[in-house]
C-alpha angles and dihedrals in degrees: 000000000000090000092054092050091049092051091049092049091047091049092050091049092052092047091051091048094052093044091052096048092046091052091050092053091047090052090049090050092051091048092051090048090053092049092048090049090051091051090050092050091050092050091046091051093048093053091061129076090252126226128313093029095240096033127178130197089263099053105027118128097164120031114221127160102188130096120180090353093302131103108263108218093203092056090044090054092049090049089050091053095052125103110264097225090049091053090051089055092048091049089047095231134135091195127091117249142192127191129193141156130234135182127235094279092053098252116138121257109215117231090216132348094289108024126081098183150344127253142063110021114254094021126112134172094272104042103050095100096041102041101031099033091200121207089215128010127191127191128198121185123195130184111234141171110245127166091354093303139087116267140164122246109207121199120191121190125180149161 
């Protein structure tokens, strides 16, 4: 009788363990899916003209940095000058983000003479994992026309 009770208790303990670990991995998968969706929405938004069409940091309701399917440097500069937390609200995301451009050989294309990318202050394309230590990190890459050449726009989003 003692042996049967011990086997039942052991079986219940194993079932609870597997149920718990399966739920954790499902939650992680859902979280990563949410972060990836947020990165896609940010990149989709950026590749539009934005709203209103000739938006400024004071009147923007939808951030977009493209005009005639090319990156518009003026809009990019205005986006760069905006407050990070305000841009998160406009994008409708709770996740941190960082955006940069690179050419076909993978070297970074500066937004202006001093800035590599746009996003969370203190973050750059090489220190996200070390400085932020994200639980989950999503990356979306889009092909864009910038400065009369083909480039990649990379959007990182993380929690």
